Structure formats: C-alpha cells, structure tokens
TIDRENZA-416711 format. One record per atom (N, C-alpha, C, CB): residue in one letter; atom name; x, y, z. Coordinates in steps of 0.2 Angstrom, whole numbers, plus 2048, in hexadecimal, padded with zeros to 3 digits. Glycine has a CB too. Example, Ala and Ser with C-alpha at 12.3 -4.5 7.8 and 13.67 -1.06 7.14 Angstrom:
BEGIN
 residu atome   x   y   z
      a     N 842 7E4 827
      a    CA 83E 7EA 827
      a     C 842 7F0 827
      a    CB 839 7EA 82D
      s     N 840 7F5 823
      s    CA 844 7FB 824
      s     C 840 800 827
      s    CB 846 7FD 81D
***
This chain:
BEGIN
 residu atome   x   y   z
      x     N 20C AB8 8D0
      x    CA 208 AB8 8CA
      x     C 200 AB6 8CC
      x    CB 20B AB3 8C4
      x     N 1FC ABA 8CA
      x    CA 1F5 AB9 8CB
      x     C 1F2 AB5 8C5
      x    CB 1F1 AC0 8CC
      x     N 1ED AB1 8C7
      x    CA 1EA AAD 8C2
      x     C 1E6 AB1 8BD
      x    CB 1E5 AA8 8C5
      x     N 1E8 AB1 8B6
      x    CA 1E5 AB4 8B1
      x     C 1DF AB0 8AF
      x    CB 1E9 AB7 8AB
      x     N 1D9 AB2 8AF
      x    CA 1D3 AAE 8AE
      x     C 1D2 AAC 8A6
      x    CB 1CD AB0 8B1
      x     N 1D7 AAD 8A2
      x    CA 1D6 AAB 89B
      x     C 1DD AAC 898
      x    CB 1D1 AB0 897
      x     N 1DE AA9 892
      x    CA 1E4 AA9 88E
      x     C 1E5 AB0 88B
      x    CB 1E4 AA4 889
      x     N 1EB AB4 88D
      x    CA 1EC ABA 88B
      x     C 1F0 ABA 884
      x    CB 1F0 ABE 890
      x     N 1EE ABD 87F
      x    CA 1F1 ABD 879
      x     C 1F5 AC3 878
      x    CB 1EC ABC 873
      x     N 1FA AC3 873
      x    CA 1FE AC9 871
      x     C 1F9 ACF 86F
      x    CB 203 AC8 86C
      x     N 1F3 ACD 86C
      x    CA 1EF AD2 86A
      x     C 1EA AD5 86F
      x    CB 1EB ACF 864
      x     N 1EB AD3 875
      x    CA 1E7 AD6 87B
      x     C 1EA ADC 87E
      x    CB 1E6 AD0 880
      x     N 1E7 AE1 880
      x    CA 1E9 AE6 884
      x     C 1E6 AE6 88B
      x    CB 1E9 AED 880
      x     N 1E9 AE7 890
      x    CA 1E6 AE8 897
      x     C 1E5 AF0 897
      x    CB 1EB AE6 89C
      x     N 1DF AF2 898
      x    CA 1DD AF9 899
      x     C 1DB AFA 8A1
      x    CB 1D7 AFB 894
      x     N 1DF AFE 8A4
      x    CA 1DE AFF 8AB
      x     C 1DB B06 8AC
      x    CB 1E5 AFE 8B0
      x     N 1D5 B06 8AF
      x    CA 1D1 B0C 8AF
      x     C 1D2 B10 8B6
      x    CB 1CA B0B 8AD
      x     N 1D5 B15 8B5
      x    CA 1D4 B1A 8BB
      x     C 1D6 B17 8C2
      x    CB 1CE B1D 8BB
      x     N 1DC B14 8C2
      x    CA 1DE B12 8C9
      x     C 1E1 B17 8CD
      x    CB 1E3 B0C 8C8
      x     N 1DD B1C 8CF
      x    CA 1DF B22 8D2
      x     C 1DD B23 8DA
      x    CB 1DD B28 8CE
      x     N 1E1 B27 8DD
      x    CA 1DF B28 8E4
      x     C 1D8 B2A 8E6
      x    CB 1E4 B2D 8E7
      x     N 1D6 B2F 8E2
      x    CA 1CF B31 8E3
      x     C 1C9 B2C 8E2
      x    CB 1CE B37 8DF
      x     N 1CB B27 8DF
      x    CA 1C6 B22 8DE
      x     C 1C6 B1C 8E3
      x    CB 1C6 B1F 8D7
      x     N 1CB B1D 8E8
      x    CA 1CC B17 8ED
      x     C 1CA B1A 8F3
      x    CB 1D4 B15 8ED
      x     N 1C9 B16 8F8
      x    CA 1C6 B18 8FF
      x     C 1CB B1E 902
      x    CB 1C7 B12 904
      x     N 1C7 B23 904
      x    CA 1CA B29 906
      x     C 1CB B2E 901
      x    CB 1D1 B27 909
      x     N 1C9 B2C 8FB
      x    CA 1CA B31 8F5
      x     C 1C3 B35 8F4
      x    CB 1CB B2E 8EF
      x     N 1C4 B3A 8F0
      x    CA 1BE B3F 8EF
      x     C 1B8 B3B 8EC
      x    CB 1C0 B44 8EB
      x     N 1B9 B36 8E8
      x    CA 1B3 B32 8E5
      x     C 1B5 B2B 8E6
      x    CB 1B3 B34 8DD
      x     N 1B5 B29 8EC
      x    CA 1B7 B22 8EE
      x     C 1B2 B1C 8EB
      x    CB 1B8 B21 8F5
      x     N 1B5 B17 8E9
      x    CA 1B2 B11 8E7
      x     C 1B3 B0C 8EC
      x    CB 1B4 B0E 8E0
      x     N 1AE B09 8EF
      x    CA 1AF B04 8F5
      x     C 1B4 AFF 8F2
      x    CB 1A8 B01 8F7
      x     N 1B9 AFE 8F6
      x    CA 1BE AF9 8F5
      x     C 1C2 AFA 8EF
      x    CB 1BB AF2 8F5
      x     N 1C2 B00 8EC
      x    CA 1C6 B02 8E6
      x     C 1CD B00 8E6
      x    CB 1C5 B09 8E4
      x     N 1D0 B01 8EC
      x    CA 1D7 B00 8ED
      x     C 1D9 AF8 8ED
      x    CB 1DA B03 8F3
      x     N 1D4 AF4 8EE
      x    CA 1D5 AED 8EF
      x     C 1D7 AE9 8E8
      x    CB 1D0 AE9 8F2
      x     N 1D5 AEC 8E2
      x    CA 1D6 AE9 8DC
      x     C 1DE AEA 8D9
      x    CB 1D1 AEC 8D7
      x     N 1E1 AEF 8DC
      x    CA 1E8 AF1 8DA
      x     C 1ED AEB 8DA
      x    CB 1EB AF6 8DE
      x     N 1EE AE7 8DF
      x    CA 1F3 AE2 8DF
      x     C 1F1 ADC 8D9
      x    CB 1F3 ADE 8E5
      x     N 1EB ADB 8D8
      x    CA 1E9 AD6 8D3
      x     C 1EA AD9 8CC
      x    CB 1E1 AD4 8D4
      x     N 1E9 ADF 8CB
      x    CA 1EA AE2 8C5
      x     C 1F2 AE2 8C3
      x    CB 1E8 AEA 8C4
      x     N 1F6 AE3 8C8
      x    CA 1FD AE2 8C7
      x     C 1FF ADC 8C5
      x    CB 201 AE4 8CE
      x     N 1FC AD6 8C8
      x    CA 1FD AD0 8C6
      x     C 1FB ACE 8BF
      x    CB 1FA ACB 8CA
      x     N 1F6 AD1 8BD
      x    CA 1F3 AD0 8B6
      x     C 1F8 AD4 8B1
      x    CB 1EC AD3 8B5
      x     N 1FA AD9 8B3
      x    CA 1FE ADE 8AE
      x     C 204 ADA 8AB
      x    CB 200 AE4 8B1
      x     N 207 AD6 8AF
      x    CA 20C AD2 8AD
      x     C 20B ACD 8A7
      x    CB 20F ACE 8B3
      x     N 205 ACB 8A6
      x    CA 203 AC7 8A1
      x     C 202 ACA 89A
      x    CB 1FD AC3 8A3
      x     N 201 AD1 89A
      x    CA 1FF AD4 894
      x     C 205 AD8 891
      x    CB 1FA ADA 895
      x     N 206 AD8 88A
      x    CA 20C ADB 887
      x     C 20A AE3 886
      x    CB 20D AD8 880
      x     N 203 AE4 886
      x    CA 201 AEB 886
      x     C 1FD AED 88B
      x    CB 1FD AED 87F
      x     N 1FF AF2 88F
      x    CA 1FB AF5 895
      x     C 1FA AFC 894
      x    CB 1FF AF3 89C
      x     N 1F4 AFE 895
      x    CA 1F2 B05 895
      x     C 1EE B07 89B
      x    CB 1ED B07 88E
      x     N 1F0 B0D 89E
      x    CA 1EC B0F 8A4
      x     C 1E9 B16 8A2
      x    CB 1F2 B10 8AA
      x     N 1E3 B17 8A5
      x    CA 1E0 B1E 8A4
      x     C 1E0 B21 8AA
      x    CB 1D8 B1D 8A2
      x     N 1E0 B28 8AA
      x    CA 1E1 B2C 8B0
      x     C 1DC B32 8AF
      x    CB 1E8 B2F 8B0
      x     N 1D7 B32 8B3
      x    CA 1D2 B38 8B3
      x     C 1D6 B3E 8B5
      x    CB 1CC B37 8B9
      x     N 1D5 B44 8B2
      x    CA 1DA B49 8B2
      x     C 1D6 B50 8B1
      x    CB 1E0 B48 8AD
      x     N 1D3 B52 8B6
      x    CA 1CE B58 8B5
      x     C 1D1 B5E 8B7
      x    CB 1C8 B57 8B9
      x     N 1D0 B63 8B3
      x    CA 1D2 B6A 8B5
      x     C 1CE B6C 8BB
      x    CB 1D2 B6F 8AF
      x     N 1D0 B70 8BF
      x    CA 1CC B73 8C4
      x     C 1C6 B77 8C1
      x    CB 1D0 B78 8C9
      x     N 1C0 B76 8C5
      x    CA 1BA B79 8C2
      x     C 1B7 B76 8BC
      x    CB 1BC B80 8C0
      x     N 1B8 B6F 8BC
      x    CA 1B6 B6B 8B6
      x     C 1AE B6B 8B6
      x    CB 1B8 B64 8B6
      x     N 1AB B6C 8B0
      x    CA 1A4 B6C 8B0
      x     C 1A0 B66 8B3
      x    CB 1A2 B6E 8A9
      x     N 1A3 B61 8B4
      x    CA 1A0 B5B 8B7
      x     C 1A0 B5B 8BE
      x    CB 1A3 B54 8B4
      x     N 1A3 B60 8C1
      x    CA 1A3 B61 8C8
      x     C 19D B64 8CB
      x    CB 1AA B64 8CB
      x     N 19A B62 8D0
      x    CA 194 B65 8D3
      x     C 196 B6C 8D5
      x    CB 191 B61 8D9
      x     N 19C B6D 8D8
      x    CA 19E B73 8DA
      x     C 19E B79 8D5
      x    CB 1A5 B73 8DD
      x     N 19E B77 8CE
      x    CA 19E B7C 8C9
      x     C 197 B7E 8C7
      x    CB 1A1 B78 8C3
      x     N 192 B7B 8CB
      x    CA 18B B7D 8C9
      x     C 187 B7E 8D0
      x    CB 187 B77 8C5
      x     N 189 B82 8D4
      x    CA 185 B83 8DA
      x     C 17E B85 8D9
      x    CB 189 B89 8DF
      x     N 179 B83 8DD
      x    CA 17A B7F 8E3
      x     C 179 B78 8E2
      x    CB 174 B82 8E8
      x     N 17B B75 8DC
      x    CA 17A B6E 8DA
      x     C 17F B6A 8DF
      x    CB 17C B6D 8D3
      x     N 17D B64 8E0
      x    CA 181 B60 8E4
      x     C 184 B5A 8E1
      x    CB 17D B5D 8EB
      x     N 189 B56 8E3
      x    CA 18B B50 8E0
      x     C 186 B4B 8DF
      x    CB 191 B4D 8E4
      x     N 186 B48 8D9
      x    CA 181 B43 8D7
      x     C 17A B46 8D4
      x    CB 180 B3E 8DC
      x     N 17A B4D 8D4
      x    CA 174 B50 8D1
      x     C 176 B4F 8C9
      x    CB 173 B57 8D2
      x     N 170 B50 8C5
      x    CA 171 B4F 8BE
      x     C 16F B56 8BB
      x    CB 16D B49 8BB
      x     N 173 B58 8B6
      x    CA 172 B5E 8B2
      x     C 172 B5D 8AB
      x    CB 177 B64 8B4
      x     N 170 B61 8A7
      x    CA 170 B61 8A0
      x     C 176 B65 89D
      x    CB 16A B64 89C
      x     N 17B B61 899
      x    CA 180 B64 896
      x     C 17F B64 88F
      x    CB 187 B60 898
      x     N 183 B68 88B
      x    CA 182 B68 883
      x     C 182 B61 880
      x    CB 187 B6C 880
      x     N 185 B5C 883
      x    CA 186 B55 881
      x     C 181 B51 884
      x    CB 18D B53 881
      x     N 17C B53 889
      x    CA 177 B4F 88C
      x     C 178 B4F 893
      x    CB 178 B48 88A
      x     N 175 B4A 897
      x    CA 175 B4A 89E
      x     C 17C B49 8A1
      x    CB 170 B44 8A0
      x     N 17D B4D 8A6
      x    CA 184 B4C 8A9
      x     C 182 B4B 8B1
      x    CB 188 B52 8A8
      x     N 185 B46 8B3
      x    CA 185 B44 8BB
      x     C 18A B49 8BE
      x    CB 186 B3D 8BC
      x     N 189 B4C 8C3
      x    CA 18E B51 8C6
      x     C 191 B4D 8CB
      x    CB 18A B57 8C9
      x     N 198 B4E 8CC
      x    CA 19C B4A 8D0
      x     C 19F B4F 8D6
      x    CB 1A2 B47 8CC
      x     N 1A2 B4C 8DB
      x    CA 1A6 B50 8DF
      x     C 1AC B52 8DC
      x    CB 1A8 B4C 8E6
      x     N 1B0 B58 8DD
      x    CA 1B6 B59 8DA
      x     C 1BB B53 8DB
      x    CB 1B9 B60 8DD
      x     N 1BE B51 8D6
      x    CA 1C2 B4B 8D6
      x     C 1C7 B4B 8D1
      x    CB 1BE B44 8D6
      x     N 1CD B48 8D2
      x    CA 1D2 B47 8CD
      x     C 1D4 B4D 8C9
      x    CB 1D0 B42 8C8
      x     N 1D5 B52 8CD
      x    CA 1D7 B59 8CB
      x     C 1DE B59 8C9
      x    CB 1D6 B5F 8D0
      x     N 1E0 B5B 8C3
      x    CA 1E7 B5B 8C0
      x     C 1EC B5D 8C5
      x    CB 1E7 B5F 8BA
      x     N 1F1 B58 8C7
      x    CA 1F6 B59 8CB
      x     C 1F5 B58 8D2
      x    CB 1F9 B60 8CA
      x     N 1EF B57 8D4
      x    CA 1ED B56 8DB
      x     C 1EF B4F 8DE
      x    CB 1E5 B57 8DC
      x     N 1EF B4E 8E4
      x    CA 1F1 B48 8E7
      x     C 1EC B42 8E5
      x    CB 1F2 B48 8EF
      x     N 1E6 B44 8E5
      x    CA 1E0 B40 8E3
      x     C 1E0 B3D 8DC
      x    CB 1DA B43 8E4
      x     N 1E3 B41 8D7
      x    CA 1E4 B3F 8D0
      x     C 1E9 B3A 8CF
      x    CB 1E5 B45 8CC
      x     N 1EE B3A 8D4
      x    CA 1F4 B35 8D3
      x     C 1F2 B2E 8D3
      x    CB 1F9 B36 8D9
      x     N 1F6 B2A 8D0
      x    CA 1F4 B23 8D0
      x     C 1F5 B20 8D7
      x    CB 1F9 B1F 8CB
      x     N 1F1 B1B 8D8
      x    CA 1F2 B18 8DF
      x     C 1F8 B15 8E0
      x    CB 1EC B13 8E0
      x     N 1FC B16 8E5
      x    CA 203 B13 8E6
      x     C 203 B0B 8E5
      x    CB 205 B14 8ED
      x     N 1FE B08 8E6
      x    CA 1FE B00 8E5
      x     C 1FD AFE 8DE
      x    CB 1F8 AFD 8E9
      x     N 1FC B03 8D9
      x    CA 1FC B01 8D2
      x     C 203 B02 8CF
      x    CB 1F7 B05 8CF
      x     N 208 B04 8D3
      x    CA 20F B06 8D0
      x     C 212 B00 8CB
      x    CB 214 B07 8D6
      x     N 211 AFA 8CD
      x    CA 214 AF5 8C8
      x     C 211 AF5 8C1
      x    CB 214 AEE 8CB
      x     N 20A AF6 8C1
      x    CA 207 AF7 8BB
      x     C 208 AFD 8B7
      x    CB 1FF AF7 8BC
      x     N 209 B02 8BB
      x    CA 20B B09 8B8
      x     C 212 B08 8B4
      x    CB 20C B0E 8BD
      x     N 216 B04 8B7
      x    CA 21D B03 8B4
      x     C 21C AFF 8AD
      x    CB 222 AFF 8B8
      x     N 217 AFB 8AD
      x    CA 216 AF7 8A7
      x     C 212 AFB 8A1
      x    CB 212 AF1 8A8
      x     N 20F B00 8A3
      x    CA 20B B04 89E
      x     C 20E B07 898
      x    CB 207 B09 8A2
      x     N 20B B05 892
      x    CA 20E B08 88C
      x     C 20B B0F 88B
      x    CB 20C B03 886
      x     N 205 B10 88E
      x    CA 202 B16 88C
      x     C 1FD B18 892
      x    CB 1FD B16 886
      x     N 1FE B1F 894
      x    CA 1F9 B21 899
      x     C 1F4 B26 896
      x    CB 1FD B25 89F
      x     N 1EE B25 896
      x    CA 1E9 B2A 892
      x     C 1E6 B2E 898
      x    CB 1E4 B25 88F
      x     N 1E7 B34 897
      x    CA 1E4 B39 89C
      x     C 1DD B3B 899
      x    CB 1E8 B3F 89D
      x     N 1D8 B3B 89D
      x    CA 1D1 B3D 89A
      x     C 1CE B42 89F
      x    CB 1CD B37 899
      x     N 1C9 B45 89C
      x    CA 1C5 B4A 8A0
      x     C 1C9 B51 8A1
      x    CB 1C4 B48 8A7
      x     N 1CE B52 89C
      x    CA 1D2 B58 89C
      x     C 1CE B5E 89A
      x    CB 1D8 B57 898
      x     N 1C9 B5D 896
      x    CA 1C5 B62 893
      x     C 1C0 B65 898
      x    CB 1C1 B60 88C
      x     N 1C0 B6B 89A
      x    CA 1BC B6D 8A0
      x     C 1B5 B6D 89F
      x    CB 1BE B74 8A1
      x     N 1B3 B6D 898
      x    CA 1AC B6D 897
      x     C 1A8 B66 895
      x    CB 1AA B72 891
      x     N 1AC B61 895
      x    CA 1AA B5A 893
      x     C 1AC B55 898
      x    CB 1AB B58 88C
      x     N 1A8 B51 89B
      x    CA 1AB B4C 89F
      x     C 1AD B46 89B
      x    CB 1A5 B49 8A4
      x     N 1B1 B42 89E
      x    CA 1B3 B3C 89A
      x     C 1B4 B36 89E
      x    CB 1BA B3E 897
      x     N 1AF B31 89D
      x    CA 1B0 B2B 8A1
      x     C 1B4 B26 89D
      x    CB 1A9 B28 8A2
      x     N 1B3 B26 896
      x    CA 1B6 B20 892
      x     C 1BD B22 891
      x    CB 1B2 B1F 88C
      x     N 1C1 B1C 890
      x    CA 1C8 B1D 88E
      x     C 1C8 B1E 886
      x    CB 1CB B16 88F
      x     N 1C3 B1E 883
      x    CA 1C3 B1F 87B
      x     C 1C0 B25 879
      x    CB 1BF B19 878
      x     N 1BA B28 87D
      x    CA 1B7 B2E 87B
      x     C 1B5 B32 880
      x    CB 1B0 B2C 877
      x     N 1B5 B39 87F
      x    CA 1B2 B3D 884
      x     C 1AA B3C 884
      x    CB 1B4 B45 883
      x     N 1A7 B3F 889
      x    CA 1A0 B3E 88A
      x     C 19B B41 885
      x    CB 19E B40 891
      x     N 19E B45 880
      x    CA 19A B47 87A
      x     C 19A B41 875
      x    CB 19E B4D 877
      x     N 19D B3C 877
      x    CA 19D B36 873
      x     C 1A0 B37 86C
      x    CB 195 B33 872
      x     N 1A3 B3C 86A
      x    CA 1A6 B3D 864
      x     C 1AE B3F 864
      x    CB 1A3 B42 860
      x     N 1B0 B42 86A
      x    CA 1B7 B44 86A
      x     C 1BB B3E 86D
      x    CB 1B8 B4A 86F
      x     N 1C0 B3C 869
      x    CA 1C4 B36 86A
      x     C 1CA B38 86E
      x    CB 1C6 B32 864
      x     N 1CC B33 872
      x    CA 1D2 B34 876
      x     C 1D8 B32 872
      x    CB 1D2 B30 87D
      x     N 1D7 B2E 86D
      x    CA 1DD B2B 869
      x     C 1DF B24 86B
      x    CB 1E3 B30 86A
      x     N 1DC B21 870
      x    CA 1DE B1B 873
      x     C 1DC B15 86D
      x    CB 1DA B19 879
      x     N 1D7 B16 86A
      x    CA 1D5 B11 865
      x     C 1DB B10 85F
      x    CB 1CE B12 861
      x     N 1DD B16 85D
      x    CA 1E2 B16 858
      x     C 1E9 B13 85B
      x    CB 1E3 B1D 856
      x     N 1EA B15 861
      x    CA 1F0 B12 864
      x     C 1F0 B0A 864
      x    CB 1F1 B14 86B
      x     N 1EA B08 866
      x    CA 1E9 B00 867
      x     C 1E9 AFD 860
      x    CB 1E3 AFF 86A
      x     N 1E6 B00 85B
      x    CA 1E6 AFD 854
      x     C 1ED AFD 852
      x    CB 1E2 B01 850
      x     N 1F1 B02 853
      x    CA 1F8 B03 850
      x     C 1FC AFD 854
      x    CB 1FB B09 852
      x     N 1FA AFB 85A
      x    CA 1FE AF6 85D
      x     C 1FB AEF 85B
      x    CB 1FD AF7 865
      x     N 1F6 AEE 857
      x    CA 1F4 AE8 855
      x     C 1EF AE5 85A
      x    CB 1F9 AE3 854
      x     N 1EC AE9 85F
      x    CA 1E8 AE6 864
      x     C 1E1 AE5 861
      x    CB 1E8 AEB 86A
      x     N 1DE ADF 863
      x    CA 1D7 ADE 861
      x     C 1D3 ADD 867
      x    CB 1D7 AD7 85D
      x     N 1D5 ADC 86D
      x    CA 1D1 ADB 873
      x     C 1D3 AE0 879
      x    CB 1D1 AD4 875
      x     N 1CF AE3 87C
      x    CA 1D0 AE7 882
      x     C 1CD AE3 888
      x    CB 1CD AEE 881
      x     N 1D2 AE2 88D
      x    CA 1D0 ADF 893
      x     C 1D0 AE5 898
      x    CB 1D5 AD9 895
      x     N 1CA AE6 89B
      x    CA 1CA AEC 89F
      x     C 1C9 AEB 8A7
      x    CB 1C4 AF0 89D
      x     N 1CC AEF 8AB
      x    CA 1CC AEE 8B2
      x     C 1CC AF5 8B5
      x    CB 1D2 AEA 8B5
      x     N 1CB AF6 8BB
      x    CA 1CC AFC 8BF
      x     C 1C6 AFF 8C1
      x    CB 1CF B01 8BA
      x     N 1C5 B06 8C1
      x    CA 1C0 B09 8C5
      x     C 1BD B0F 8C1
      x    CB 1C3 B0D 8CB
      x     N 1B6 B0F 8C1
      x    CA 1B2 B0B 8C5
      x     C 1AE B07 8C0
      x    CB 1AC B0F 8C9
      x     N 1AC B01 8C2
      x    CA 1AA AFC 8BD
      x     C 1A4 AFE 8B9
      x    CB 1A7 AF6 8C1
      x     N 19F B02 8BC
      x    CA 199 B04 8B9
      x     C 199 B0B 8B6
      x    CB 193 B04 8BE
      x     N 19F B0E 8B6
      x    CA 1A0 B15 8B3
      x     C 1A5 B14 8AE
      x    CB 1A1 B1A 8B8
      x     N 1AB B16 8B0
      x    CA 1B1 B17 8AB
      x     C 1B3 B10 8A8
      x    CB 1B7 B1A 8AE
      x     N 1B3 B0B 8AC
      x    CA 1B4 B04 8A9
      x     C 1AF B02 8A4
      x    CB 1B5 AFF 8AE
      x     N 1A9 B03 8A6
      x    CA 1A3 B01 8A1
      x     C 1A3 B05 89B
      x    CB 19D B02 8A5
      x     N 1A4 B0B 89B
      x    CA 1A4 B10 895
      x     C 1AA B0E 891
      x    CB 1A4 B17 897
      x     N 1AF B0D 894
      x    CA 1B5 B0B 890
      x     C 1B4 B04 88C
      x    CB 1BB B0A 894
      x     N 1B1 AFF 890
      x    CA 1B0 AF9 88D
      x     C 1AB AF9 887
      x    CB 1AD AF4 892
      x     N 1A6 AFD 888
      x    CA 1A1 AFE 883
      x     C 1A4 B02 87D
      x    CB 19B B02 885
      x     N 1A8 B06 87E
      x    CA 1AB B0A 878
      x     C 1B0 B06 875
      x    CB 1AE B10 87B
      x     N 1B4 B01 878
      x    CA 1B8 AFD 875
      x     C 1B4 AF9 870
      x    CB 1BB AF8 87A
      x     N 1AE AF6 872
      x    CA 1AA AF3 86D
      x     C 1A8 AF7 867
      x    CB 1A4 AF0 870
      x     N 1A6 AFE 869
      x    CA 1A5 B03 864
      x     C 1AA B04 85F
      x    CB 1A2 B09 867
      x     N 1B0 B03 861
      x    CA 1B6 B04 85D
      x     C 1B9 AFE 859
      x    CB 1BC B07 861
      x     N 1B5 AF9 85A
      x    CA 1B6 AF2 857
      x     C 1BB AED 85A
      x    CB 1BA AF4 850
      x     N 1BC AEF 861
      x    CA 1C1 AEA 864
      x     C 1BC AE5 868
      x    CB 1C5 AEE 869
      x     N 1BF ADF 869
      x    CA 1BB ADB 86E
      x     C 1BD ADE 875
      x    CB 1BE AD3 86E
      x     N 1B8 ADC 87A
      x    CA 1B9 ADF 880
      x     C 1B7 ADB 886
      x    CB 1B5 AE6 881
      x     N 1BB ADA 88B
      x    CA 1BA AD6 891
      x     C 1BB ADA 897
      x    CB 1BE AD0 891
      x     N 1B6 ADA 89C
      x    CA 1B7 ADD 8A2
      x     C 1B9 AD8 8A8
      x    CB 1B1 AE2 8A4
      x     N 1BE AD9 8AB
      x    CA 1C0 AD4 8B1
      x     C 1BD AD7 8B7
      x    CB 1C7 AD3 8B2
      x     N 1B7 AD4 8B9
      x    CA 1B3 AD7 8BF
      x     C 1B7 AD7 8C5
      x    CB 1AC AD3 8BF
      x     N 1BB AD2 8C6
      x    CA 1BE AD1 8CD
      x     C 1C3 AD6 8CE
      x    CB 1C1 ACA 8CE
      x     N 1C6 AD9 8C8
      x    CA 1CB ADF 8C8
      x     C 1C8 AE6 8C7
      x    CB 1D0 ADD 8C3
      x     N 1C1 AE6 8C9
      x    CA 1BE AED 8C8
      x     C 1B9 AED 8CE
      x    CB 1BA AED 8C1
      x     N 1B7 AF3 8D0
      x    CA 1B2 AF5 8D5
      x     C 1AD AFA 8D2
      x    CB 1B5 AF7 8DC
      x     N 1A7 AF9 8D4
      x    CA 1A1 AFD 8D2
      x     C 19F B02 8D7
      x    CB 19B AF9 8D0
      x     N 19C B08 8D4
      x    CA 199 B0D 8D9
      x     C 192 B0A 8DB
      x    CB 198 B14 8D5
      x     N 18E B07 8D6
      x    CA 188 B04 8D7
      x     C 183 B09 8D9
      x    CB 188 AFF 8DC
      x     N 182 B0E 8D5
      x    CA 17D B14 8D6
      x     C 176 B12 8D5
      x    CB 17F B1A 8D3
      x     N 171 B13 8D9
      x    CA 16A B11 8D8
      x     C 167 B15 8D2
      x    CB 166 B11 8DE
      x     N 164 B13 8CE
      x    CA 160 B16 8C9
      x     C 159 B17 8CB
      x    CB 161 B13 8C2
      x     N 155 B1C 8C7
      x    CA 14E B1D 8C9
      x     C 14A B17 8C8
      x    CB 14C B23 8C6
      x     N 14C B12 8C4
      x    CA 147 B0D 8C2
      x     C 149 B06 8C6
      x    CB 148 B0B 8BA
      x     N 14C B07 8CB
      x    CA 14E B01 8D0
      x     C 154 AFE 8CE
      x    CB 148 AFD 8D0
      x     N 157 AFF 8C8
      x    CA 15D AFB 8C7
      x     C 163 B00 8C9
      x    CB 15E AFB 8BF
      x     N 169 AFD 8C9
      x    CA 16F B01 8CB
      x     C 173 B02 8C4
      x    CB 173 AFD 8D0
      x     N 178 B06 8C5
      x    CA 17C B08 8BF
      x     C 180 B01 8BD
      x    CB 181 B0D 8C1
      x     N 181 AFD 8C2
      x    CA 185 AF6 8C0
      x     C 180 AF2 8BC
      x    CB 187 AF3 8C7
      x     N 17A AF1 8BE
      x    CA 175 AED 8BA
      x     C 174 AF0 8B3
      x    CB 16E AED 8BD
      x     N 174 AF7 8B2
      x    CA 173 AFA 8AC
      x     C 179 AF9 8A7
      x    CB 172 B02 8AD
      x     N 17F AF9 8AA
      x    CA 185 AF8 8A5
      x     C 185 AF1 8A3
      x    CB 18B AFB 8A8
      x     N 183 AEC 8A8
      x    CA 184 AE5 8A6
      x     C 17F AE4 8A0
      x    CB 183 AE1 8AC
      x     N 179 AE7 8A0
      x    CA 174 AE6 89B
      x     C 177 AE9 894
      x    CB 16E AEA 89C
      x     N 17B AEE 895
      x    CA 17E AF1 88F
      x     C 184 AED 88C
      x    CB 181 AF8 890
      x     N 188 AEA 891
      x    CA 18D AE5 88F
      x     C 18A ADF 88B
      x    CB 191 AE2 896
      x     N 185 ADD 88E
      x    CA 182 AD7 88A
      x     C 17F AD9 883
      x    CB 17C AD4 88E
      x     N 17D ADF 883
      x    CA 17A AE1 87C
      x     C 17F AE2 877
      x    CB 176 AE7 87D
      x     N 186 AE3 879
      x    CA 18B AE5 874
      x     C 190 AE0 874
      x    CB 18D AEC 875
      x     N 190 ADB 878
      x    CA 195 AD6 878
      x     C 19B AD7 87C
      x    CB 197 AD4 871
      x     N 19B ADB 881
      x    CA 1A0 ADC 886
      x     C 1A0 AD6 88B
      x    CB 1A0 AE2 88A
      x     N 1A5 AD2 88B
      x    CA 1A5 ACC 88F
      x     C 1A7 ACE 897
      x    CB 1AA AC7 88C
      x     N 1A4 ACC 89B
      x    CA 1A5 ACD 8A2
      x     C 1A8 AC6 8A5
      x    CB 19F ACF 8A7
      x     N 1AE AC6 8A8
      x    CA 1B2 AC1 8AA
      x     C 1B2 AC1 8B2
      x    CB 1B9 AC0 8A7
      x     N 1B0 ABC 8B5
      x    CA 1B0 ABC 8BD
      x     C 1AA ABF 8C0
      x    CB 1B7 AC0 8BF
***
C-alpha cells in the first residue's frame, strides 16, 4: 500500500489520465519517465471507491496529427475551427498497440468503474476528460461523477501539463474540487515563446481557479 498524501473520502474519485503505451518511453508520444508512475497509481487506486481511467482513442488520420497536414511537422501549430491546434505525431490510434493501457497499470484497470475514451471525433482533438477541445462537447464524465455523489476529483497520469491539466481545470469548471498528485504524473514541459514552459503555464492556471497541487 502506498502512502496516500491526504485523507480519501467516499466523495473522492481518482481520475487516471491516459496511462497508455504511446505516452510511455518507447511510445509514439513518450513522456519522460511516464511508465514510472504506474506502480504508485496502483497503490493509490486501492484507497478510492470510485476510479475512472481515460483512454486517448484516435481514428487513423485524426486532424490533430501532423501527418494529416503535409508538409506540417509534429509540434507545429495550425488554426482549426475551434482555435489553435498543436499538431502531434500519430499516436493512440484505435486498436493499435500504442493505444493499449500500459501493462503496469493492470491492477488499477481492474478497479475502474468507468473508462472514458476521448479524441474519437476525427475533426476535434480532446485533451480533457470532461470536454473536447471545442470546449463545449462533453464526454459525459461530469454527469457520471455527479450521479455517484462525487465532489472531488483527484487526478494522476499523463501528461501533467496537457491532458491532466486540462482535466483538472475542467473539473473545477464543472463544479468539482480538484487536486493533482504531482508525484503520480509526468510533464512534457514544452517551451513557450515567452520563456515559460507548458508546466509553468498550467500551474498559473491551477492557482487562478483553485486546483490544488499535492507533492
């Protein structure tokens, strides 16, 4: 049993973001040390009565893939109808080995009450567990959590400064308390043009809306 850094209540849900092969070392969109958080998450999951896992699940040719916009390259930015879109390497394609859950997360997978697949719409990317990137199309997660009587979302997984962060911010937007356990998450840490990184940016956003960062 791993040490849980706070008291877990019945009204807490553990939201495990995208613990997938493609986001771990050797994957198509690898986060440094992404695989190292899995054993700790398994220990945490035992303490929660409600566990939710998200799964990035893109159709081939997704519009967020650089390969869909030649001659664009991964990490270029284009304009989409819903705003700026960062282009990614092809990753987490439906049914592919890279889209599968990392084998080390199996105990948490067994505990999960719900698996939310996101990014299924070819024309809209989806970072958040709650909304697609048009910021209006809902995944249904908020309704599920409300029906379960959940009041706080505790978020872990990959990547800290993208899908975990957007999910935490949207949990607040949907009226839940939100906490991110930093030791059970890893960041991409992309540099921004103003000298900050994506990690610094999301932590400023957390502070502004009351997302608690633990650890």
